[in-house]
C-alpha positions, 0 to 999 in steps of 0.5 A: 801117648808113647815113649814115656815113664809112668804117671802121665795124665791125659785130659780132653776138652770140648770147646774149652770145657773139660770132659770126663768121659774119656777112656784110658787103656792100661800102660803097655811097656816098650822094649826100651823101658818106656810105656804107651797108653791109649786114650779115646773119647767117644763123641758125635761131631757137631759142626763148629766144635773144637776138641783138645787132648792134653798130655801132662808128664813130669818130664815135659816142660809144659803140657802138650796139646793137640786140637781138632776142629770139626768140619762137616762136609755139606753134600753138593747138589749133584746127587739131588739133581741126578735123583730129580732128573731120574724121577722125572724121566721115570714118571714121564715114562709111566705117563707115556706108557699109560697114554699108549696103553689106553690109546 
């Protein structure tokens, strides 16, 4: 949160439920007389979760809210197929080597 005068409130929600484990830094002054503050929320994302950060200050007509939705990327089948083909060729090579060694 940047460019404000002191007495700002920052709150976090997860799936529209208020969270209390947020972290606020100290107020940092700017050259123009305004302040900055940093708020962070430690969390482990789960697919489908929705996080919101709301900033409330007396100078705002209404609180400002920013929302983040968690999208978990599902790995493709490419790496699994590549690993399976490599393992199969390796086992085939060991079997062929053993066959020729015995023969």
